[in-house]
Structure formats: structure tokens, C-alpha cells
N, C-alpha and C positions, 0 to 999 in steps of 0.2 A: 203644549206640544199637540197639534191636531193628530187625530187618529191615523190617518194615512202616513204621516211622517213616523209615527211610532211603530206602525206595522213595518214599514221600510226599514227602520233602524234594526228591529229584531230579526227581520230576514237576513241582514248582513252580520249583526253581532248579537247572538242570543245570550252571550255571557255564560256559557256552559264551559267548564273546565274539569278534568277528572281530578278528583281528590281522594286520598285515602282516609279511611275511617268514618266514612259516611253512612255506611250500612253494617249492621250487625252480621258477623260471620264472614268477614272478609279474610281474616287469618285462617279460617277453616278452608275456605275456597283456595286460598294460596297454597295451603298444605296438600290438599287434594290434587291440584294441577302439578305441584312438586313430585308427588308421588306417581302420577301417571307419567311424567317425563322419565323418572327413574325406572319405572317398568319398562318403558319403551327403550331405554338405553340398554337395560338388561337383556331384553328381546334381540336388539340388534348384535350384542355381543354373541348371543347364541347363533343368530342367523350367520354371522361372519364366520364363526367357527365351523359350522355345517358347510358353508359354501366353500371355504377353503379346504376342507376335508374332500368335497366333492371334486374340486378342482385338481387336488393332488392325486385322488383315486383315478379320475379320468386320464390324467396325464400318464400315470405309470401303468394303465392297463390299455392304453390306446382308444379308450373311448372319447372320440373327439367331441361328441355331443355332451356328454357329462363334463368334460373339461370346459366346453363353452359356456354350460349353464352354471358351472361353479365360479367362472369369471364373472359372468353377469350378476349372479348373487352377491359376489364379493364387492362389486362396485355399488350395487344397490344398497347393501349394508352400509357402505361407507359413506353413501350419500344421506342415508338416513340418519347415521351419527352425526354428520355434519349439521343436518337440519334440526336435530334435537338439541344439539349443543349450541346452536346460534339462534334458537327460536326466541329467546328473551332479547337478544340483541337486535334481531331483525323487526319484532313488533316494536321495540323502542325507537329504532331508527325511522320507521314508517309512521308511527305516531308523532314524533317530534316533525317530521316532514309534513304530515298533514295539518298540524297545528300552525305551520307557517302559511298556510294557504289563506289568502284573504279576498 
């Protein structure tokens, strides 16, 4: 196979696919990322509790700004929880989608 054809073939299909177990420390890295995700979820639970408290306090005291900020905080916390919970599925979805590009 001439050099030009070899380079063109490698440009289209380098033959690289992700595989587990290729590098040492992969299990440690997975544990670290899982722990970061857990800390994020715990922080979101705290943020949601505080936001709901601010929302309730603002509602009962007539503080419209506090009530609006509590609502915004609750929505942001819910979105963060959704993102943290779906992170693995989102990455898997786009990784599969990207592997289908030719």
C-alpha cells in the first residue's frame, strides 16, 4: 500500500476505541469521580433545603424578592440534581452517538 493511501486510511479510521483496563489506576479514578458526584448530590440536597426555606420564609413574611430567589434556587437545585443524576447516561449517549460518525 503506498504511503499516501496509508495516510488517507488512517485519517478516516485510526482504529482507536475506548477500552477498560488499559491503564493502571482506572478503578481509583472511577472511585474519585463517583465520590465527586456524591458530594455534588449532597450539596444539591442542602441547596434545595435552603432554597425551599427561603421561598417559604419570603412567602410568609411578604418578602417578594426572597420568595422569588427561593423559587429560583429551588429550580436551579432541581436542575443540578437532574444533571448529576443523568451525567453517566448523557456521556454514554453522546459517546455512542459519536462512535457512529464515519
